Backbone as numpy.savetxt, mean C-alpha at the origin, in Angstrom:
# Nx Ny Nz CAx CAy CAz Cx Cy Cz
-3.10 -5.17 -7.82 -2.52 -4.15 -8.64 -1.06 -4.21 -8.32
-0.21 -3.54 -8.45 1.14 -3.80 -8.01 1.99 -2.63 -8.40
2.67 -2.13 -7.45 3.61 -1.05 -7.71 4.98 -1.67 -7.91
5.80 -1.00 -8.63 7.16 -1.46 -8.85 8.08 -0.75 -7.88
8.92 -1.49 -7.21 9.90 -0.84 -6.35 11.22 -1.50 -6.62
11.86 -1.08 -7.67 13.13 -1.66 -8.11 14.26 -0.73 -7.70
15.21 -1.24 -6.99 16.36 -0.45 -6.58 17.59 -1.02 -7.27
18.20 -0.23 -8.11 19.41 -0.65 -8.80 20.61 -0.59 -7.88
21.70 -1.21 -8.27 22.89 -1.26 -7.42 23.47 0.13 -7.17
23.35 1.02 -8.14 23.95 2.34 -8.00 22.95 3.40 -7.54
21.72 2.99 -7.27 20.70 3.97 -6.89 21.00 4.57 -5.52
20.81 5.85 -5.43 20.94 6.52 -4.14 19.66 6.29 -3.37
19.69 6.59 -2.10 18.49 6.45 -1.28 17.37 7.28 -1.91
16.21 6.69 -2.00 15.05 7.35 -2.61 14.67 8.56 -1.75
14.70 9.76 -2.31 14.39 10.96 -1.51 12.94 11.02 -1.07
12.06 10.21 -1.69 10.65 10.20 -1.30 10.36 9.22 -0.17
11.35 8.39 0.18 11.12 7.42 1.24 11.15 8.15 2.58
10.06 8.08 3.31 9.96 8.73 4.61 10.42 7.78 5.71
10.01 6.51 5.59 10.33 5.56 6.64 10.21 4.16 6.07
11.00 3.23 6.57 10.94 1.84 6.14 11.07 0.94 7.35
10.32 -0.14 7.34 10.47 -1.17 8.36 10.50 -2.52 7.67
11.05 -3.48 8.36 11.15 -4.84 7.86 10.20 -5.72 8.65
9.69 -6.75 7.99 8.82 -7.69 8.68 9.55 -8.37 9.83
10.89 -8.48 9.72 11.66 -9.14 10.76 12.01 -8.22 11.92
12.27 -6.95 11.65 12.74 -6.07 12.72 12.23 -4.64 12.51
10.95 -4.50 12.52 10.40 -3.18 12.24 10.02 -2.42 13.49
10.12 -1.11 13.40 9.69 -0.24 14.48 8.31 0.30 14.12
7.31 -0.48 14.47 5.93 -0.17 14.11 5.51 1.18 14.67
5.85 1.45 15.92 5.44 2.70 16.54 6.05 3.92 15.84
7.31 3.81 15.44 7.96 4.93 14.75 7.29 5.20 13.40
6.94 4.13 12.67 6.25 4.34 11.40 4.86 4.93 11.66
4.18 4.45 12.68 2.86 4.99 13.03 2.96 6.49 13.30
3.97 6.89 14.04 4.14 8.32 14.35 4.36 9.15 13.08
5.10 8.61 12.11 5.29 9.31 10.84 3.96 9.45 10.09
3.15 8.39 10.10 1.84 8.45 9.44 0.95 9.47 10.15
0.99 9.48 11.48 0.19 10.46 12.24 0.59 11.88 11.85
1.89 12.15 11.73 2.36 13.48 11.31 1.74 13.87 9.97
1.74 12.94 9.04 1.17 13.20 7.71 -0.32 13.48 7.80
-1.04 12.63 8.54 -2.49 12.76 8.62 -2.90 14.03 9.37
-2.12 14.42 10.37 -2.46 15.62 11.12 -2.34 16.88 10.28
-1.48 16.87 9.28 -1.37 18.00 8.37 -2.65 18.15 7.53
-3.41 17.09 7.43 -4.63 17.09 6.61 -5.87 16.91 7.48
-5.83 17.43 8.69 -6.90 17.17 9.65 -8.26 17.65 9.18
-8.32 18.61 8.27 -9.62 19.09 7.82 -10.15 18.29 6.64
-9.38 17.36 6.15 -9.79 16.55 5.01 -10.33 15.20 5.47
-11.17 14.61 4.62 -11.55 13.22 4.84 -10.35 12.36 4.46
-10.03 11.40 5.32 -8.88 10.53 5.10 -9.38 9.18 4.61
-8.82 8.75 3.49 -9.25 7.51 2.86 -8.03 6.60 2.67
-8.10 5.40 3.24 -7.10 4.38 2.96 -7.62 3.58 1.77
-6.90 3.66 0.65 -7.28 2.98 -0.58 -6.38 1.76 -0.73
-6.92 0.60 -0.38 -6.15 -0.65 -0.33 -6.31 -1.37 -1.67
-5.26 -1.33 -2.46 -5.33 -1.76 -3.86 -4.81 -3.18 -4.03
-5.52 -3.96 -4.85 -5.07 -5.31 -5.17 -6.22 -6.25 -5.43
-5.87 -7.50 -5.64 -6.85 -8.53 -5.95 -6.48 -9.81 -5.21
-7.47 -10.53 -4.77 -7.19 -11.80 -4.08 -6.95 -12.94 -5.07
-6.92 -12.64 -6.36 -6.69 -13.67 -7.37 -5.23 -14.11 -7.44
-4.37 -13.36 -6.77 -2.94 -13.67 -6.76 -2.43 -13.45 -5.34
-1.64 -14.37 -4.83 -1.14 -14.23 -3.45 -0.54 -12.87 -3.21
0.45 -12.49 -4.01 1.17 -11.24 -3.78 0.29 -10.02 -3.89
-0.66 -10.05 -4.78 -1.51 -8.89 -5.01 -2.63 -8.78 -3.96
-2.76 -9.76 -3.10 -3.83 -9.74 -2.09 -3.48 -8.88 -0.88
-2.28 -8.34 -0.83 -1.86 -7.54 0.32 -2.84 -6.39 0.60
-3.13 -5.57 -0.40 -4.01 -4.42 -0.20 -5.38 -4.80 0.33
-6.09 -5.72 -0.35 -7.41 -6.11 0.17 -7.36 -6.76 1.56
-6.27 -7.46 1.84 -6.12 -8.07 3.16 -5.99 -6.97 4.22
-5.18 -5.94 3.94 -5.04 -4.82 4.87 -6.38 -4.12 5.03
-7.08 -3.86 3.92 -8.39 -3.20 3.99 -9.37 -3.95 4.88
-9.42 -5.27 4.73 -10.32 -6.08 5.56 -9.93 -6.01 7.03
-8.62 -6.08 7.30 -8.16 -6.01 8.69 -8.45 -4.64 9.30
-8.27 -3.57 8.54 -8.55 -2.23 9.05 -10.03 -2.07 9.37
-10.89 -2.60 8.51 -12.33 -2.52 8.79 -12.69 -3.33 10.04
-12.08 -4.52 10.18 -12.33 -5.34 11.36 -11.91 -4.63 12.64
-10.82 -3.85 12.56 -10.33 -3.11 13.73 -11.12 -1.83 13.98
-11.99 -1.46 13.04 -12.83 -0.27 13.23 -12.07 1.04 13.16
-11.13 1.16 12.21 -10.38 2.41 12.09 -11.35 3.57 11.85
-11.03 4.76 12.38 -11.93 5.90 12.25 -11.78 6.65 10.92
-11.31 5.96 9.90 -11.12 6.56 8.59 -11.88 5.73 7.56
-12.04 6.26 6.37 -12.70 5.53 5.30 -11.72 4.53 4.70
-12.22 3.33 4.42 -11.39 2.28 3.83 -12.09 1.78 2.57
-11.38 1.83 1.47 -11.85 1.26 0.21 -10.87 0.17 -0.18
-11.40 -1.00 -0.56 -10.57 -2.12 -0.98 -10.44 -3.15 0.13
-11.25 -4.20 0.04 -11.22 -5.30 1.02 -11.23 -6.61 0.24
-11.12 -7.71 0.94 -11.19 -9.01 0.28 -12.57 -9.22 -0.35
-13.62 -8.70 0.29 -14.98 -8.83 -0.25 -15.27 -7.84 -1.37
-14.63 -6.68 -1.35 -14.85 -5.63 -2.35 -13.51 -5.02 -2.74
-12.70 -5.77 -3.51 -11.36 -5.29 -3.85 -11.38 -4.11 -4.82
-10.32 -3.32 -4.76 -10.10 -2.24 -5.72 -8.89 -2.67 -6.55
-9.10 -2.84 -7.84 -8.05 -3.36 -8.72 -8.09 -2.62 -10.06
-7.25 -3.04 -10.99 -7.10 -2.34 -12.28 -8.42 -2.15 -13.00
-9.32 -3.12 -12.90 -10.57 -3.04 -13.66 -11.59 -2.07 -13.08
-11.51 -1.79 -11.77 -12.50 -0.89 -11.17 -11.90 0.34 -10.51
-10.59 0.50 -10.60 -9.91 1.60 -9.91 -10.46 2.97 -10.31
-10.62 3.22 -11.59 -11.13 4.53 -12.02 -12.54 4.79 -11.51
-13.38 3.76 -11.51 -14.75 3.91 -10.98 -14.74 4.22 -9.49
-13.88 3.53 -8.74 -13.79 3.77 -7.29 -13.27 5.18 -7.03
-12.26 5.61 -7.76 -11.74 6.97 -7.58 -12.80 8.01 -7.91
-13.59 7.77 -8.95 -14.68 8.69 -9.30 -15.71 8.75 -8.17
-16.04 7.58 -7.62 -16.98 7.53 -6.49 -16.44 8.31 -5.30
-15.15 8.13 -5.00 -14.54 8.85 -3.88 -14.63 10.35 -4.11
-14.29 10.80 -5.30 -14.30 12.24 -5.58 -15.72 12.81 -5.64
-16.70 11.96 -5.94 -18.10 12.40 -5.90 -18.62 12.53 -4.47
-18.14 11.68 -3.57 -18.63 11.65 -2.20 -17.86 12.54 -1.24
-16.61 12.83 -1.56 -15.76 13.57 -0.63 -15.15 14.79 -1.32
-15.18 15.91 -0.62 -14.57 17.13 -1.16 -13.09 17.14 -0.78
-12.22 17.08 -1.75 -10.78 17.17 -1.54 -10.25 16.22 -0.46
-10.48 14.90 -0.63 -10.01 13.95 0.40 -8.50 13.72 0.31
-7.93 13.24 1.41 -6.56 12.74 1.40 -6.65 11.25 1.12
-6.24 10.86 -0.07 -6.26 9.45 -0.44 -4.87 8.88 -0.17
-4.84 7.84 0.65 -3.60 7.23 1.11 -3.59 5.78 0.62
-2.98 5.52 -0.56 -2.98 4.16 -1.10 -2.05 3.21 -0.34
-2.44 1.95 -0.37 -1.65 0.86 0.21 -1.62 -0.24 -0.85
-0.42 -0.71 -1.19 -0.32 -1.67 -2.28 0.90 -2.57 -2.08
0.90 -3.67 -2.82 2.04 -4.58 -2.87 3.00 -4.08 -3.94
4.27 -4.48 -3.81 5.24 -4.15 -4.84 6.24 -5.29 -4.97
7.00 -5.25 -6.04 8.09 -6.18 -6.26 9.38 -5.39 -6.22
10.46 -6.01 -5.82 11.73 -5.30 -5.73 12.90 -6.25 -5.79
14.03 -5.80 -5.33 15.22 -6.64 -5.25 15.01 -7.69 -4.14
15.76 -8.79 -4.23 15.65 -9.85 -3.22 15.90 -9.31 -1.82
16.79 -8.33 -1.69 17.11 -7.77 -0.37 15.97 -6.94 0.21
15.02 -6.56 -0.61 13.91 -5.72 -0.15 12.67 -6.51 0.25
12.62 -7.79 -0.11 11.43 -8.58 0.18 11.16 -8.57 1.68
9.94 -8.26 2.06 9.56 -8.19 3.46 9.65 -6.79 4.04
10.05 -5.81 3.24 10.15 -4.44 3.73 8.87 -3.67 3.40
8.54 -2.75 4.29 7.36 -1.90 4.15 7.86 -0.47 4.09
7.41 0.26 3.09 7.87 1.63 2.87 6.73 2.62 2.99
6.97 3.68 3.74 6.09 4.84 3.78 6.74 5.85 2.84
6.02 6.26 1.81 6.60 7.07 0.75 5.84 8.38 0.57
6.60 9.44 0.28 6.01 10.70 -0.12 5.86 10.66 -1.63
4.75 11.16 -2.11 4.48 11.15 -3.55 3.44 10.11 -3.88
2.94 10.18 -5.10 1.85 9.28 -5.48 2.32 7.85 -5.72
1.41 6.93 -5.51 1.61 5.53 -5.87 1.25 5.41 -7.35
2.04 4.67 -8.08 1.72 4.38 -9.48 1.38 2.89 -9.54
0.10 2.57 -9.39 -0.29 1.15 -9.34 -0.10 0.46 -10.68
0.23 -0.83 -10.62 0.34 -1.65 -11.81 1.61 -1.47 -12.61
2.52 -0.64 -12.15 3.72 -0.35 -12.93 4.57 -1.59 -13.18
4.71 -2.46 -12.21 5.54 -3.66 -12.38 4.95 -4.61 -13.42
3.64 -4.56 -13.58 2.97 -5.42 -14.56 2.75 -4.69 -15.88
3.44 -3.57 -16.05 3.35 -2.77 -17.27 1.93 -2.29 -17.57
1.18 -1.99 -16.52 -0.15 -1.42 -16.68 -0.02 0.09 -16.59
-0.81 0.76 -17.38 -0.75 2.22 -17.42 -1.92 2.80 -16.62
-1.69 2.99 -15.34 -2.73 3.53 -14.45 -2.24 4.84 -13.88
-3.18 5.71 -13.57 -2.77 7.04 -13.12 -2.27 7.03 -11.68
-1.33 7.92 -11.37 -0.80 8.03 -10.01 -1.90 8.44 -9.03
-1.77 7.95 -7.78 -2.78 8.20 -6.76 -2.12 8.64 -5.47
-2.64 9.71 -4.86 -2.25 10.12 -3.52 -1.03 11.01 -3.46
-0.83 11.58 -2.29 0.35 12.39 -2.01 1.37 11.61 -1.18
0.91 10.57 -0.52 1.74 9.67 0.28 1.17 8.27 0.06
1.97 7.25 0.30 1.46 5.89 0.18 2.35 4.92 0.97
1.79 3.73 1.18 2.52 2.63 1.80 2.56 1.50 0.79
3.75 0.91 0.66 3.86 -0.28 -0.17 4.79 -1.28 0.51
4.49 -2.53 0.30 5.28 -3.61 0.88 5.83 -4.47 -0.25
7.09 -4.83 -0.16 7.73 -5.66 -1.18 7.41 -7.11 -0.85
6.60 -7.73 -1.72 6.10 -9.08 -1.45 6.92 -10.18 -2.10
7.74 -9.81 -3.11 8.57 -10.82 -3.76 9.60 -10.13 -4.64
10.55 -10.90 -5.10 11.59 -10.40 -5.99 10.98 -10.19 -7.38
11.33 -9.08 -7.99 10.84 -8.77 -9.33 11.50 -9.68 -10.36
10.70 -10.35 -11.15 11.16 -11.10 -12.31 10.76 -10.25 -13.51
11.74 -9.60 -14.14 11.46 -8.68 -15.23 10.69 -9.32 -16.38
10.92 -10.62 -16.61 10.24 -11.30 -17.71 8.84 -11.76 -17.33
8.66 -12.13 -16.08 7.36 -12.68 -15.65 6.93 -12.07 -14.31
6.58 -10.77 -14.29 6.18 -10.18 -13.01 4.93 -10.83 -12.41
4.00 -11.27 -13.26 2.79 -11.92 -12.74 3.14 -13.22 -12.02
4.13 -13.93 -12.53 4.58 -15.17 -11.87 5.16 -14.86 -10.50
5.92 -13.75 -10.40 6.49 -13.36 -9.11 5.38 -13.07 -8.10
4.29 -12.50 -8.56 3.15 -12.24 -7.66 2.48 -13.54 -7.22
2.26 -14.42 -8.18 1.59 -15.69 -7.87 2.43 -16.51 -6.89
3.75 -16.45 -7.07 4.65 -17.26 -6.24 4.96 -16.64 -4.88
4.47 -15.44 -4.62 4.69 -14.83 -3.30 4.02 -15.72 -2.25
4.70 -15.89 -1.15 4.19 -16.78 -0.10 3.09 -16.09 0.70
1.96 -16.74 0.81 0.80 -16.15 1.48 1.09 -15.86 2.95
1.93 -16.67 3.60 2.24 -16.40 5.00 3.03 -15.10 5.14
3.89 -14.79 4.16 4.61 -13.52 4.18 3.67 -12.34 3.92
2.73 -12.53 3.00 1.75 -11.49 2.70 0.91 -11.21 3.94
0.49 -12.27 4.61 -0.30 -12.13 5.83 0.47 -11.38 6.91
1.75 -11.69 7.06 2.59 -10.99 8.05 2.71 -9.52 7.72
2.98 -9.19 6.45 3.09 -7.80 6.03 1.78 -7.06 6.24
0.66 -7.70 5.90 -0.66 -7.07 6.08 -0.93 -6.81 7.56
-0.56 -7.76 8.42 -0.76 -7.59 9.86 0.07 -6.41 10.38
1.31 -6.30 9.92 2.18 -5.21 10.38 1.62 -3.86 9.93
1.21 -3.76 8.67 0.63 -2.50 8.18 -0.62 -2.15 8.98
-1.43 -3.15 9.28 -2.63 -2.92 10.09 -2.25 -2.46 11.49
-1.17 -3.03 12.07 -0.71 -2.58 13.39 -0.22 -1.14 13.35
0.36 -0.74 12.23 0.79 0.65 12.08 -0.41 1.58 12.04
-1.44 1.22 11.28 -2.54 2.15 11.00 -3.73 2.06 11.95
-4.04 0.88 12.48 -5.30 0.72 13.21 -5.41 1.51 14.52
-4.35 1.74 15.28 -4.53 2.50 16.52 -4.61 4.02 16.31
-4.42 4.50 15.08 -4.35 5.95 14.85 -5.72 6.58 15.05
-5.73 7.59 15.89 -6.92 8.41 16.09 -6.42 9.85 16.15
-6.99 10.69 15.32 -6.57 12.09 15.31 -7.46 12.90 16.24
-6.88 13.94 16.84 -7.63 14.76 17.78 -8.45 15.80 17.06
């Protein structure tokens, strides 16, 4: 699936950005602490990491890769979207319906890939507000969550966003997925 994260030259800092780290020099523990703060505010809710994407494209495989890694690490939260059972544009509404049928008022925390400026490639953003999946590919999907994580996997090509996803380097996607997993997997709420 793919979120759009385009920053124009004159854009001010995004007021919804809570924290950002880079694959080259990220403060994983600081981002983890910000996520813990968010999750602790919702301690009475079921927490669901919704890892969005498809393994059919390198760049779009970030979400399912994170979901698989989180399950392997045994996170104490619900995880939807893995390499074996991806959550993507074709089944997203069904998965959301299933979540809302099984959980009363859950905190859904989406994780997705995005495209952005060349200077943003390799950055991971913790954002306040809903994720709008598929926006870069001009898909009309409903916003999800109150907070989300997205990683910029490649430079946005306005004419061919799907090509930008396909051309994303799998080793970079793997690194970003590992970092996101390092942020989320040790979290245990009291």
